[in-house]
N, C-alpha and C positions, 0 to 999 in steps of 0.2 A: 635455432632452437625453438621447440614448441613451448607454448604456455603450459603451466602445471596447475591442476586444481589442488588447492590446499585444504579447503573445508566446504561443506554444503549442508544446508538445512532447509527442508521444505515442509510446509504446514498446509493442510487442507482443513479449514474450519468447517466447511460444508461443501460437498461436491455438486450440489443440486440447487435448482431454483426452488424457493419456498422452504429451504432448509433452516432458515432463521428468519426473525422479524426484528430488526434492530432500527429503531427510528433514528433519523439523522437530526441531531440537535443543531440549533442556531449558533453560529460563531459568537463569541470566542470558545464556547464549549465545543468539545469534540468527543468522539467516542472511538476507543481503540478496537480494531477488528481483528488484528492478528499480530503475533510477535514471534520472531525467530532469533536464534543466538548462534553466532559463528565465531571461530577462533582465527585471528589474523596473526600470522607469524611475523617475526622481527625483520624479515628480509624484505627488500624493496626492489622494484616497484610491486605494489599489491593493489588489486582492484577488486571490490565487492559488487557484484552485479545483483540487483534486486529486481524481482518481477512479481506482479500482483494482479490478480483478476478479482473483479467485484461486481456481483449482480445487484442492480438498483431498480427500484419501482418509484416513479413519481406519481403521487396521489392527487395533489392539489397544487396548482399555480405553475408559474414559470420563473426560472432562476437558474442558480448554479450551485454546485457543491465543490468543496476543496478537499482533495486527498493530500495527506502529508505522510512522509516517512521521517521517523526520528531515529538517530543512532544515540543510544544511551540517554534519552531524554531531550536531545537537541535536534531541531529540525534540520534536515539535510536536503530535502526535496519536497516540492509541492507541485500539484497540477489541478487545474480546474475543469470541470465538467458541466456542460449545459443540460438543463433538464426542461422539457416542455410537456407536462403531464397531459394536457389536452390534445397533443398531437401524436406523441410517441411516449408511451408509458414505461417501457422496459429498456434497460441499458445494461451492457456487460463490457465496461471498459477494462482494458489491460494496460497497466503502466509498467514502465521499466526505468530504473534509476541506476546510476553508476556512482559509487563512492570511491574516489581515487585516493589511494594512500592514506587510509584511515590509520590511527595509531595501533600499534602491535597490542595484542591481548584479545579478550573475549568481549564481544559487543553485541548488545541487543537491538535489533531493528524492529520498530513498531509501525504499523500502518493504522492511520486514523481517517476519519471522515467528519466533515461539518458542513452545514448549509450557510451559504453566503447571502441568502435572500430571505428576508422576513416574508411570511405567508407561503412559502414553499413547503410543502409536506412530502418528504421522500422517506423511503424505507430500504434498508440494505436486506435483501431477500436471499442472496446466494446466487451462484457459488462464491466462496471466499477462499483464495489461495494466496500465499506469500512464500517466496523462496529467496534465499541468499546464497550466492556462489562466490567463494574467495578464490581469486586467480593470481598466480605469481606470473606477472607479465615479463617473462624472461627476455 
């Protein structure tokens, strides 16, 4: 049997570079970049596939930033990206996360970013996209 798509939501905050100027704060502060909401049915197994693309510019310093994905305010995924502003100033990472068998119901997924390095100045400049696809893994 084939897998079945149960729900999908995609959001493009900005489709272009320099569409936004969002400073990346130093941890533990973080800034939300996008949020999507999907409905997960009560049948199992369910998988929510999350994909995000984020355009960054490193202005000063060398260090790293942390991307987090939250489900209903709880961290379910995080990934680190190195920034070397003196060498390569622009980055467009794409991240993918899989949330296996989340509880049934409506769930909000939020993408955030924070700097892990004091002295690093980085800015989210776009593009910014986030999507969630609910799959019934038959």
